[in-house]
Phi, psi and omega in degrees: 000134178264126179259121180289150177283157180270139175279169177299325178293319177300316181296319179298319179296316178296320179294321177297328183272002181237096187304324185294335185289344178282347185250337186200166170259122191246109179254355183274074183256016183299316180259323180196150176260190177287136183282141174277157181306317179299326178291313178302316180298316181296318180295315179298317178298318181292319177298320176297319179294320176298321179295329181275320189251332190107157186298310182294321181292321178295320177298318179295321180295329181266004182304316179302322178292316180294330180295340180272355186305305186296317180293319180294315179294320178299317178295322181294317185259359174079046176220184178267146182305325182287352178274355184260131174241105180268125181237150188293339176202164186294322180297314179294321180297320180292320184281337188306315181297339184265003181238182176083221190283350181279344175245146175222137177263127184239131176248127181246127179245153178264126177297332180287329181222093183298341179280348181259117177219159182224131179249136178218157177254135180245145177255128178249133176273000000 
């Protein structure tokens, strides 16, 4: 996929829509960058809805919007929706392939000595 470069006008529009850039230069993007106004507005609207309805009810009310997430992101980056794995944070996303069903903890006991056991982790391909 070819990504077009941004013009100076594109950059100016993005900077206008990102309140934090007028106050600082922000390089700490490991977990999150500076939020754009549309993101801030959506989060604030959802928090207001949670305050009115409750958390689970607000999530249910926004389900139709959330159901479009995978298809919209797939269209944006040029892949199929089933190719996207959305995880709640970067640390969990990095650790996810190394957990779950690919590892198994096995405990082996000796019938001759029930107090003696050994636990080991196995990796399955």
